[in-house]
Each structure stands twice: as C-alpha cells, then as structure tokens.
C-alpha positions as CSV (number, residue, x, y, z in Angstrom):
1,M,2.4,-3.8,-1.2
2,V,1.6,-6.4,-4.3
3,V,0.5,-9.7,-3.8
4,T,1.2,-12.5,-6.6
5,N,1.5,-16.0,-7.4
6,I,4.8,-17.8,-8.1
7,S,3.6,-18.1,-12.1
8,D,2.8,-14.7,-12.3
9,F,5.7,-13.6,-11.0
10,R,8.0,-15.7,-12.9
11,K,6.3,-14.4,-16.2
12,D,6.5,-10.7,-15.6
13,I,9.6,-10.9,-12.7
14,K,11.7,-8.0,-14.5
15,S,8.6,-5.4,-13.8
16,Y,8.2,-6.9,-10.2
17,L,11.8,-6.2,-9.3
18,D,11.6,-3.0,-10.9
19,K,8.5,-2.2,-8.5
20,V,10.4,-3.2,-5.6
21,A,13.6,-1.6,-6.5
22,G,12.4,1.8,-7.8
23,N,9.1,2.4,-5.6
24,F,10.0,0.3,-2.5
25,D,7.1,-1.7,-3.2
26,T,6.6,-5.1,-1.1
27,I,6.0,-8.1,-3.2
28,I,4.1,-10.8,-1.6
29,I,4.7,-14.1,-3.6
30,N,2.2,-17.0,-2.8
31,R,3.4,-20.7,-3.4
32,G,0.3,-22.5,-2.3
33,K,-0.3,-24.4,0.7
34,D,0.1,-21.1,3.3
35,S,3.2,-21.0,1.8
36,G,5.2,-17.5,0.5
37,V,7.9,-15.4,0.0
38,V,8.5,-11.7,0.8
39,V,10.4,-9.4,-1.6
40,I,11.9,-6.5,-0.5
41,S,14.6,-4.0,-1.7
42,L,18.1,-4.2,-0.4
43,E,17.5,-1.2,1.2
44,Q,14.6,-1.6,3.2
45,S,16.2,-5.1,3.9
46,N,19.2,-3.2,5.9
47,S,17.2,-1.2,7.2
48,L,15.1,-3.8,9.0
49,M,18.3,-5.4,10.0
50,A,19.9,-2.3,11.9
51,T,16.4,-2.0,13.3
52,N,16.7,-5.4,14.7
53,Y,20.0,-5.1,15.8
54,E,19.6,-2.0,17.7
55,L,16.4,-3.3,19.4
56,S,18.2,-6.5,20.3
57,H,20.1,-4.4,22.5
58,V,18.2,-3.7,25.9
59,L,20.2,-1.0,26.9
60,T,19.7,0.6,23.2
61,K,16.2,-0.4,23.1
62,N,15.2,1.1,26.7
63,L,17.1,4.6,25.7
64,L,15.3,4.7,22.4
65,I,11.8,4.2,24.3
66,R,12.6,6.9,27.0
67,Q,13.8,9.1,24.1
68,L,10.4,8.5,22.0
69,K,8.6,9.3,25.4
70,N,10.1,12.5,25.8
C-alpha cells in the first residue's frame, strides 16, 4: 500500500499507475481535510465487486460460511 498526496501523484502519475497495474499495489491519495481517494487495479475492483455480490445474497453467504467452517 502506497500513501501519497495529490500533488505528488500528479507529478508522477504514470509511475503510480504502473505500480497499481503491475504490482497490484493500492494507492491512497490524501486530498486534505479527511478526504481521500483509493486507486486499485481493475482486477482488484472486479474481485471486490464479485465478492460483494456473492455476499449480498443471504443463501449464498450462509452456504459459504458453512463451507469455510468444514
């Protein structure tokens, strides 16, 4: 995980995005006043969305929990 501010991110955006795409790093960009942005790869985003979708269905969630316990 890499933490930076918006100014540094703008200065070297290509390098930061290469880290995200190539190394699956997560970039946290502080924007001041408790505000920020997280940059993740498309693959990581798709994985999170799929997990969220699966866990949003109660039956699927309960089945997964039972399988993990066994």
